[in-house]
Structures are given as C-alpha cells and as structure tokens.
N, C-alpha and C positions, 0 to 999 in steps of 0.2 A: 852682968848680973840682972840689971833691970830689963835688958832685952829678953832674957829667958822668961821672966815673969810676964812680960807683955805678949810673948808668943803663946804662953800657956793660957792667958786670958783670951786671946783671939781664938785659939782652938776650942776652948770651953764655950765661948759665945757661939761659935759655928754649930756646935752640937746642941747646945741648950736652946737657942732661939729657933732652930729648925724643929726641935722636939716640941716646943710650945706651939709653933704654927701647925704642926701635924696633929697635936692634941685638939686644938680648936676646930680644925677641919673634921676630925673624926667625930667630935661631939655633934656637930651639925648633921653630918652624913648618917651617923648612927641613929639619931632621932628620926630622920626622914625614912631610913630603911626599916626601922621598927614599925613606923606608921604604915608604910607600904605593905609590909608583911602581915599586918593586922587585917588588911583588907583582902589581900590575895597571897596565898601561901607560896605561889610559884615565884615570887620576887625574892626568895631567900638567897639564891645563888648570886643574883645581881647585887643585892644589898650587901652580902658578905664581900664581894669583890670590890665594890665601891668603898667599903669601910677600910679595906687593906691598902688601897692605893696611896693615901697620904703618908704611909710609912716610908715611901720612897724618898720623901723629903728628909727624913732623918738619916737615911743611907747617904744621900748627897751631902748632908752636913758632916757626916763621919768622914767621907772622902775628902772634903775640903779641910777638915781638921788634920787629917793625916798628911795632906799636902802642905799645910802650914808648918807642921812639925818637921816634915822632911826638908822643906826649904830652909828652915831655921838651922838645922843641923849641917846642911850642905854649905851654907853661906857663912 
C-alpha cells in the first residue's frame, strides 16, 4: 500500500519538476525572443523555435513517469 503511494509520488515529481524547469526556461527564452523580435522582425521563427524547445523536458519527464509506473506494475 505504501509502495503504491511512493510510486505515485515519484511519477508526479518526475512530471512536476520537469514542468517547472521548462516553465522557468521558457520565461527567460520568451523574454529574450520578444526583445530580439522588437529589434528585427526576422527573428520570429528562431524565437518561436527556441521557445518550444524546453517543452521536450516535460516530454522526457512524462516518459520517466510512465517508466516508473510500468516498472512498479511489473515488479
């Protein structure tokens, strides 16, 4: 019973902490991208791409959470 709760906490932390990290990165990148686009409009594509890249951290967190849940069911 306790093991199930600890597995759920671990999976939640994997997603939650990766989402917080991605949000902090997007905040900084977004501010820099808006500043760059204010000076030159042609930086829109690069700024958009750089803003989306930190979202891969959340995808990795989701994969780790799924792996944690899968290993807990198998073991």
